[in-house]
C-alpha positions as CSV (number, residue, x, y, z in Angstrom):
1,X,0.0,0.0,0.0
2,X,1.5,3.4,-0.9
3,X,1.2,6.6,1.0
4,X,1.6,10.1,-0.3
5,X,4.4,10.7,-2.8
6,X,4.9,6.9,-3.5
7,X,6.1,6.4,0.1
8,X,4.8,3.3,1.9
9,X,2.4,4.2,4.6
10,X,3.4,3.7,8.3
11,X,0.8,1.0,8.6
12,X,2.0,-1.0,5.6
13,X,5.6,-0.9,6.9
14,X,4.4,-2.2,10.2
15,X,2.5,-5.0,8.6
16,X,5.4,-6.0,6.5
17,X,7.6,-5.9,9.5
18,X,5.6,-8.0,11.8
19,X,4.7,-10.4,8.9
20,X,8.4,-11.0,8.1
21,X,9.5,-11.2,11.7
22,X,6.8,-13.6,12.6
23,X,7.4,-15.8,9.5
24,X,11.0,-16.1,10.8
25,X,10.0,-16.9,14.3
26,X,7.4,-19.5,13.2
27,X,9.5,-21.1,10.7
28,X,10.7,-23.8,13.1
29,X,7.7,-24.6,14.1
30,X,-7.0,-25.6,20.1
31,X,-9.7,-24.0,20.9
32,X,-10.9,-23.5,24.4
33,X,-14.1,-21.8,25.4
34,X,-13.9,-18.2,24.7
35,X,-16.3,-16.9,27.2
36,X,-15.3,-19.6,29.7
37,X,-11.9,-17.9,30.1
38,X,-11.2,-15.7,33.1
39,X,-13.0,-12.4,32.8
40,X,-14.2,-10.2,35.6
41,X,-15.9,-13.3,37.1
42,X,-13.2,-15.0,35.5
43,X,5.5,-12.4,25.9
44,X,13.5,-14.9,27.0
45,X,14.0,-12.9,30.0
46,X,13.3,-14.6,33.3
47,X,12.5,-11.4,35.0
48,X,11.9,-11.5,38.7
49,X,8.2,-11.4,39.7
50,X,7.2,-8.7,42.1
51,X,4.1,-9.2,44.4
52,X,2.2,-6.5,45.4
53,X,-16.1,-1.1,12.1
54,X,-14.2,-1.1,9.4
55,X,-12.5,2.2,10.2
56,X,-10.9,3.4,13.6
57,X,-13.1,5.5,15.6
58,X,-12.5,9.2,15.7
59,X,-10.1,10.4,18.4
60,X,-11.6,12.0,21.5
61,X,-11.4,15.9,21.6
62,X,-8.0,17.3,22.2
63,X,-8.9,18.8,25.5
64,X,-7.5,15.7,27.2
65,X,-4.1,16.2,25.7
66,X,-2.5,16.3,29.1
67,X,-3.2,12.7,29.7
68,X,-2.5,11.5,26.0
69,X,0.3,9.0,25.5
70,X,3.8,10.6,25.0
71,X,4.7,10.7,21.3
72,X,8.4,10.1,21.7
73,X,10.9,8.3,23.9
74,X,14.5,8.2,24.5
75,X,15.7,5.1,22.8
76,X,18.6,3.3,24.6
77,X,19.4,-0.2,25.2
78,X,17.2,-1.9,27.6
79,X,13.9,0.0,27.2
80,X,11.8,-1.2,30.1
81,X,8.4,-2.8,29.3
82,X,6.2,-4.0,32.2
83,X,4.0,-7.0,31.9
84,X,1.3,-6.9,34.6
85,X,-0.6,-10.2,35.2
86,X,-2.7,-11.6,38.0
87,X,-0.2,-14.4,38.9
88,X,-1.3,-14.2,42.5
89,X,-5.0,-14.6,41.9
90,X,-6.8,-17.8,42.6
91,X,-7.8,-20.7,40.4
92,X,-7.9,-20.6,36.6
93,X,-7.1,-16.9,36.5
94,X,-3.7,-17.5,38.0
95,X,-3.2,-20.5,35.6
96,X,-3.9,-18.3,32.6
97,X,-1.7,-15.5,34.0
98,X,1.2,-18.0,34.2
99,X,0.6,-19.0,30.5
100,X,0.6,-15.3,29.6
101,X,3.9,-14.7,31.4
102,X,5.4,-17.8,29.6
103,X,4.2,-16.7,26.3
104,X,5.6,-13.2,26.8
105,X,9.0,-14.6,27.8
106,X,8.9,-16.9,24.7
107,X,8.3,-13.9,22.4
108,X,11.2,-12.1,24.0
109,X,13.5,-15.1,23.5
110,X,12.4,-15.5,19.8
111,X,12.8,-11.8,18.8
112,X,16.3,-11.5,17.5
113,X,18.0,-8.3,18.6
114,X,15.4,-7.5,21.3
115,X,16.0,-4.1,22.7
116,X,13.4,-4.2,25.6
117,X,13.9,-5.3,29.1
118,X,10.8,-7.2,30.0
119,X,9.7,-6.9,33.7
120,X,7.0,-9.1,35.1
121,X,4.8,-7.8,37.9
122,X,2.1,-9.6,39.8
123,X,-1.1,-7.4,40.1
124,X,-2.8,-10.0,42.2
125,X,-6.0,-9.8,40.2
126,X,-7.2,-6.7,42.0
127,X,-7.6,-3.1,40.9
128,X,-5.4,-1.9,43.9
129,X,-2.7,-4.4,43.0
130,X,-2.9,-3.3,39.3
131,X,-2.7,0.4,40.2
132,X,0.2,-0.2,42.6
133,X,2.2,-2.2,40.0
134,X,1.5,0.2,37.3
135,X,2.9,3.0,39.5
136,X,5.9,0.9,40.4
137,X,6.7,0.0,36.9
138,X,6.6,3.7,35.7
139,X,8.7,4.6,38.6
140,X,11.3,2.1,37.3
141,X,11.2,3.7,33.9
142,X,8.7,1.6,32.0
143,X,7.9,3.1,28.6
144,X,4.8,0.9,27.9
145,X,2.8,-1.4,30.1
146,X,1.4,-4.7,28.8
147,X,-1.6,-6.2,30.5
148,X,-3.5,-6.4,32.9
149,X,-5.9,-9.1,32.1
150,X,-9.0,-8.5,34.1
151,X,-11.2,-5.5,33.2
152,X,-11.2,-3.8,36.6
153,X,-7.4,-4.1,36.9
154,X,-7.1,-2.6,33.3
155,X,-9.3,0.4,34.4
156,X,-7.3,1.0,37.5
157,X,-3.9,0.7,35.9
158,X,-4.9,2.6,32.9
159,X,-5.7,5.6,35.0
160,X,-2.1,5.6,36.1
161,X,-0.6,5.1,32.6
162,X,-2.7,7.8,31.0
163,X,-1.6,10.3,33.6
164,X,2.0,9.5,32.8
165,X,1.3,9.6,29.2
166,X,2.5,6.1,28.6
167,X,0.6,3.6,26.5
168,X,-0.9,0.4,27.7
169,X,-1.7,-2.7,25.7
170,X,-4.1,-4.8,27.8
171,X,-5.8,-8.2,27.4
172,X,-9.4,-7.6,28.6
173,X,-12.4,-8.3,26.5
174,X,-14.4,-5.5,28.1
175,X,-14.3,-2.6,25.6
176,X,-15.6,-0.1,28.1
177,X,-12.1,-0.1,29.8
178,X,-10.3,0.8,26.6
179,X,-9.8,4.2,25.3
180,X,-7.2,6.8,24.2
181,X,-3.8,5.3,25.4
182,X,-5.3,2.0,26.5
183,X,-5.5,-0.4,23.6
184,X,-7.1,-4.0,24.0
185,X,-5.2,-6.7,22.3
186,X,-7.8,-9.3,22.8
187,X,-10.6,-11.4,21.1
188,X,-13.6,-9.0,21.3
189,X,-17.1,-10.7,21.0
190,X,-18.7,-7.9,19.0
191,X,-16.1,-8.5,16.3
192,X,-17.1,-12.1,16.1
193,X,-20.8,-11.1,16.0
194,X,-20.4,-8.5,13.3
195,X,-18.4,-10.8,11.0
196,X,-20.7,-13.9,11.3
197,X,-23.8,-11.8,10.7
198,X,-22.1,-10.1,7.7
199,X,-21.2,-13.4,6.2
200,X,-24.7,-14.8,6.7
201,X,-26.2,-11.8,5.1
202,X,-23.7,-12.2,2.1
203,X,-25.2,-15.7,1.7
204,X,-28.7,-14.4,1.4
205,X,-29.9,-14.6,5.0
206,X,-32.3,-11.7,5.8
207,X,-34.4,-12.7,8.9
208,X,-32.6,-13.7,12.1
209,X,-33.6,-15.2,15.4
210,X,-31.2,-15.3,18.4
211,X,-31.0,-17.5,21.5
212,X,-28.5,-15.9,23.7
213,X,-27.2,-16.9,27.2
214,X,-27.7,-14.7,30.2
215,X,-24.7,-13.0,31.8
216,X,-22.0,-10.4,30.9
217,X,-21.0,-12.1,27.7
218,X,-24.5,-12.5,26.5
219,X,-25.2,-8.8,27.3
220,X,-22.4,-7.7,25.0
221,X,-23.2,-10.3,22.3
222,X,-26.9,-9.4,22.3
223,X,-26.2,-5.7,21.8
224,X,-23.7,-6.5,19.0
225,X,-26.2,-8.8,17.3
226,X,-29.0,-6.2,17.2
227,X,-26.6,-3.5,16.1
228,X,-25.1,-5.7,13.3
229,X,-28.5,-6.5,12.0
230,X,-29.9,-3.0,12.2
231,X,-26.9,-1.6,10.4
232,X,-27.4,-4.1,7.5
233,X,-31.1,-3.6,7.4
234,X,-31.8,-7.3,8.6
235,X,-34.9,-8.4,10.4
236,X,-34.6,-9.6,13.9
237,X,-37.7,-12.0,14.3
238,X,-37.0,-12.7,18.0
239,X,-34.3,-12.6,20.5
240,X,-34.6,-14.9,23.6
241,X,-32.3,-15.0,26.6
242,X,-31.8,-18.1,28.7
243,X,-29.8,-19.9,31.4
244,X,-29.2,-23.5,32.2
245,X,-32.6,-23.9,33.8
246,X,-34.8,-22.4,31.1
247,X,-33.1,-23.2,27.8
248,X,-36.2,-25.3,26.8
249,X,-38.5,-22.3,27.3
250,X,-36.4,-20.1,25.2
251,X,-36.1,-22.7,22.4
252,X,-39.9,-23.1,22.5
253,X,-40.5,-19.4,22.2
254,X,-38.2,-19.3,19.1
255,X,-39.9,-22.3,17.6
256,X,-43.3,-20.5,18.0
257,X,-42.2,-17.5,15.9
258,X,-44.6,-17.3,12.9
259,X,-42.6,-15.0,10.7
260,X,-40.0,-16.6,8.3
261,X,-36.6,-17.2,9.8
262,X,-33.4,-17.7,7.7
263,X,-30.9,-18.1,10.5
264,X,-30.6,-18.7,14.2
265,X,-27.8,-17.1,16.2
266,X,-26.7,-19.2,19.2
267,X,-23.5,-18.0,20.8
268,X,-23.0,-20.9,23.1
269,X,-19.8,-22.5,24.2
270,X,-18.6,-26.0,24.9
271,X,-19.9,-26.0,28.5
272,X,-23.5,-25.5,27.5
273,X,-23.6,-27.0,24.0
274,X,-25.2,-30.3,25.0
275,X,-28.0,-28.7,27.0
276,X,-28.7,-26.0,24.4
277,X,-28.5,-28.5,21.5
278,X,-31.0,-30.8,23.2
279,X,-33.4,-27.8,23.9
280,X,-33.3,-26.8,20.3
281,X,-34.1,-30.3,19.1
282,X,-36.8,-30.8,21.7
283,X,-38.5,-27.6,20.5
284,X,-38.6,-29.1,16.9
285,X,-36.2,-26.4,15.5
286,X,-34.8,-27.7,12.3
287,X,-31.2,-26.6,12.3
288,X,-30.9,-27.8,8.7
289,X,-33.6,-25.4,7.7
290,X,-32.5,-22.6,9.9
291,X,-28.8,-21.8,9.4
292,X,-27.1,-21.9,12.8
293,X,-24.7,-19.2,13.6
294,X,-22.1,-18.7,16.3
295,X,-19.1,-16.9,17.6
296,X,-15.5,-18.1,18.3
297,X,-16.9,-19.6,21.5
298,X,-17.9,-22.5,19.1
299,X,-14.3,-23.3,18.7
300,X,-14.5,-26.2,21.1
301,X,-14.4,-29.9,20.3
302,X,-17.4,-30.5,22.6
303,X,-19.6,-28.3,20.6
304,X,-18.7,-30.0,17.3
305,X,-19.7,-33.2,18.7
306,X,-23.2,-31.9,19.5
307,X,-25.8,-33.0,16.7
308,X,-27.8,-29.8,16.8
309,X,-24.7,-27.7,15.8
310,X,-23.7,-29.7,12.7
311,X,-23.7,-27.5,9.6
312,X,-23.5,-24.3,11.7
313,X,-21.2,-21.4,10.8
314,X,-19.1,-19.3,13.1
315,X,-16.5,-16.6,13.0
316,X,-13.1,-17.2,14.6
317,X,-9.4,-16.3,14.1
318,X,-7.4,-18.5,11.7
319,X,-5.8,-21.5,13.6
320,X,-2.6,-22.0,11.8
321,X,-0.5,-19.3,13.6
322,X,-1.8,-20.3,17.0
323,X,-1.0,-24.1,16.2
324,X,2.6,-23.2,15.3
325,X,2.9,-21.1,18.5
326,X,1.3,-23.8,20.6
327,X,3.8,-26.3,19.3
328,X,6.7,-24.2,20.4
329,X,5.2,-23.3,23.6
330,X,4.6,-26.9,24.5
331,X,8.2,-27.8,23.6
332,X,9.5,-25.1,26.1
333,X,7.0,-25.5,28.9
334,X,5.8,-29.0,28.7
335,X,2.1,-28.3,28.3
336,X,-0.5,-26.8,25.8
337,X,-1.1,-23.2,26.1
338,X,-4.6,-21.7,26.7
339,X,-6.0,-19.8,23.7
340,X,-5.4,-16.5,25.4
341,X,-1.6,-17.0,25.5
342,X,-1.0,-15.9,22.0
343,X,-2.1,-12.3,23.1
344,X,0.9,-11.9,25.4
345,X,3.3,-13.3,22.8
346,X,2.0,-10.8,20.2
347,X,2.2,-7.9,22.6
348,X,5.9,-8.5,23.5
349,X,6.7,-9.3,19.8
350,X,5.0,-6.1,18.8
351,X,6.8,-3.7,21.1
352,X,10.1,-5.1,20.1
353,X,9.2,-4.8,16.4
354,X,8.0,-1.2,16.7
355,X,11.0,-0.2,18.7
356,X,13.3,-1.7,16.2
357,X,11.6,-0.1,13.2
358,X,10.4,3.4,14.6
359,X,12.8,4.3,17.5
360,X,11.6,7.4,19.2
361,X,8.1,7.1,17.4
362,X,7.6,3.4,18.4
363,X,4.8,4.0,20.8
364,X,3.4,7.2,19.4
365,X,-0.4,7.2,18.9
366,X,-0.1,7.6,15.2
367,X,2.2,4.5,15.1
368,X,-0.1,2.3,17.2
369,X,-3.2,3.4,15.3
370,X,-2.1,2.7,11.8
371,X,-4.9,1.7,9.7
372,X,-3.2,-1.0,7.7
373,X,-2.7,-3.1,10.8
374,X,-0.1,-5.6,12.0
375,X,0.3,-9.4,11.5
376,X,0.2,-11.5,14.6
377,X,0.0,-15.1,15.7
378,X,-3.8,-15.0,15.1
379,X,-3.6,-13.1,11.9
380,X,-4.1,-9.4,10.9
381,X,-5.2,-6.9,13.5
382,X,-5.3,-3.2,14.2
383,X,-6.1,-1.0,17.2
384,X,-9.0,1.4,17.2
385,X,-8.8,4.9,18.7
386,X,-11.6,3.8,21.0
387,X,-9.3,1.2,22.5
388,X,-10.7,-2.0,20.9
389,X,-9.1,-4.4,18.4
390,X,-10.4,-5.1,14.9
391,X,-9.6,-8.6,13.4
392,X,-10.6,-10.1,10.0
393,X,-11.8,-13.5,11.0
394,X,-12.2,-16.8,9.0
395,X,-15.7,-18.5,8.8
396,X,-15.8,-22.1,9.8
397,X,-18.5,-24.8,9.3
398,X,-19.2,-27.6,11.8
399,X,-19.3,-30.8,10.0
400,X,-18.7,-34.5,10.8
401,X,-17.6,-33.6,14.3
402,X,-15.0,-31.3,13.0
403,X,-14.7,-27.8,11.5
404,X,-13.7,-26.7,8.1
405,X,-12.8,-23.1,6.8
406,X,-15.4,-22.0,4.2
407,X,-14.2,-18.4,4.0
408,X,-10.6,-17.4,4.9
409,X,-9.9,-14.2,6.8
410,X,-9.1,-11.1,4.8
411,X,-5.4,-10.3,4.4
412,X,-5.9,-6.5,4.6
413,X,-8.4,-3.9,5.8
């Protein structure tokens, strides 16, 4: 892609840089539940661990310039980059945090000529811990903060980094905690929804029903579903919410709809696939007649074994890059990484690549918000000015207890 005067645009250069670097890293060389991963409910340096839609959105008004990210930095050997993770939290959250730390260290070891000093800090999975560790990192000279993972921690630490005019690249899926200077490198559910609805519409589907689980994930997905349909002029025949105890009632309500329905959107995951599938069949919903649609939460072997979901379509990142990453991760750490681990790998790889290519402008807002995007483990992505991440996704079809790609992700924006 050419910029003004025949010069390659900043974004195109970054995309080429990341692509070439990642191809080199991956030369030697699935799918857990997306909304079963730790949310608010629930990338080698062996650094010491410290306890304690298509186009980017318009930038906010310039009256907050005092808290905007710094546009330049002094480039010396050993630029400090902090990685904040809830290593001291409990249960699965700590396990995922450990994998994110491992992946970050793997990226640091695989990037030739790395100029950053990666410092790992334990935010304990609490807002206070994240706030304290962000302050600590900045006091130690951190030029950029990676993480945290949990939304409340991102919000707390983001207040600190914004005030210091240092960018943050965090891993939360809650778009409300992103914004100017706080970029979410994550798998955002509204991106899944928009792309599967757009694909269905391109295949002639015009009238949609939806059966969406209760909870925080369901709330985001329901809003995204309605917005995606409205923007395309598609009819929403009905939208039913459900939980584990009343899925049968929701399915019956959908089956009773009298207007024609082309497609049924069911963003379930592997945990609830069996029960939801049984409810659909018991209600007499013919999933061969109504095209079933889902999100990347469908990228789970348990769902593909559920009869009701056979033939369904869902949007998800391409798997090839993650498969190669997972192979190298397992060779180093002796276990398979959770799906989120690639985010930390990409974040550490990205800051190294930007620093190598752009020096003082590496973490400038204009660099981070390039519109051409960057190539990561999970494919092409770009940050939005509103803090979110946009990713072109592949479309998969469930068939014969497996999934196949029926449309590959776009290679450019």
